[in-house]
N, C-alpha and C positions, 0 to 999 in steps of 0.2 A: 331762481329761476334759473335757468341757462346763459351765457351770453350772448346772444343775435351774431350771424354772423358778420350781417353786417356794421354790427358798430365796432366788431374785432376788426376787418377787417379794412376800413373806410378809414373810420373814423379816429378810432383808438391812437392808428400809430403818429396823426399828424397831434392827437394833443400831448404823446411822449416827448417827441421832436420839439414841438412846441414850449413843454416845459424847461425841457434840458437849453433850448437857446435863449431860455429867460433868466436862466440863472436857478431856477427855484427848486427846493427840496421836495419829495414830497410831503416831510410835513411845513414846510415854509406855506404852501400850496394851499396847503391845507386848512391850516390856520385861515388864511387868505380868502378859502370862500364856506368856512363856515361849519366843517367838515372834521373826522378823524382823521391821523394817519392812516391808523387801520382802512377807512372808509377808501383814500387814494389810491393805495399799495393794492385793496381789492377790486379796484374799477382798472387800472394800469397790469393787474394779472392777469385780469377775466374771469376772475369770478361770481364780478356783482357787475349789475348795469345803473348807472347814475339813473335815480328820477330827472322829468327832463326839468324843474325847478335847480336842482344840484345843476345839474351837465349847463343849464345858459349860466351858471355861477362859474363855474368851469373854463367853457366857452370865453367866457367875458374876461376872466382872470387874467388868460395866455393872448388875447386878441386874434382870438381865431375867431374868422366869419362860422357862426351856426346854420348848420346845412337844415336844408330844408326839407330834404324829407326826414319826418323823426317819426318813419314807423318801429323803430327799432327800442322805445323807450319800454319800460314794463306798464302795464296795465293798473290806472288805478283805480284806489278803493272804491266804491260806492259808499252812503251814507252810511254811518249803524244802526241797525230797526231796533226797535223796543222790543225787548223781551228777551233782550242778546247783554253778555256780561258787556261787549264793548256800547249799548243803547246807554247801559249804567253809570259808563262811566263820560257821555256825550253829557247825560244828565249835571252832573258833578262839576264838568266843564265851564259848565254854562250857570251855574249856581243858582239851578233851581232842582227841585225835589224828584227825588227818580219816582217812576210812574207804577207802581203793583208790578207789571209784568217784569220792569226794567230788578225792582227790586229781588224778587222771588229770583231769577238768573244769575244776579250777586250770590245770593245766596247761596243759591244751588254751587255752584262754584267752591266758595267759602269751603263749604262741607265737604266737599271732593279733598280740594285742598288740605286740609284739616286732614287727612286717613290718606295720605298719599300718592290719590290720584288724581293728582293734574295735566 
């Protein structure tokens, strides 16, 4: 997803300046907010936009006021639906047996994966 101009022009420069003012490297900032150095670099070079949760951690670590206009965040994904591979994974994460539709989706995925058509 391309970085929204509002984020690149209004928000990002403040964060880069604040990081420099705090004397933090991208690596140290990444460790403090719980992401990889590559992720911080991709945010600062305008290749990716952080999620709202990660942006709040980023702003908080640098003591920069969080903007009220937040329409530059990427859209959040909806819940996984049964009958899909992600639905199968949700069942497993909740320690529940998968429904038949999710089992079928997982089996179809694995068959395609084994054939090299993933």
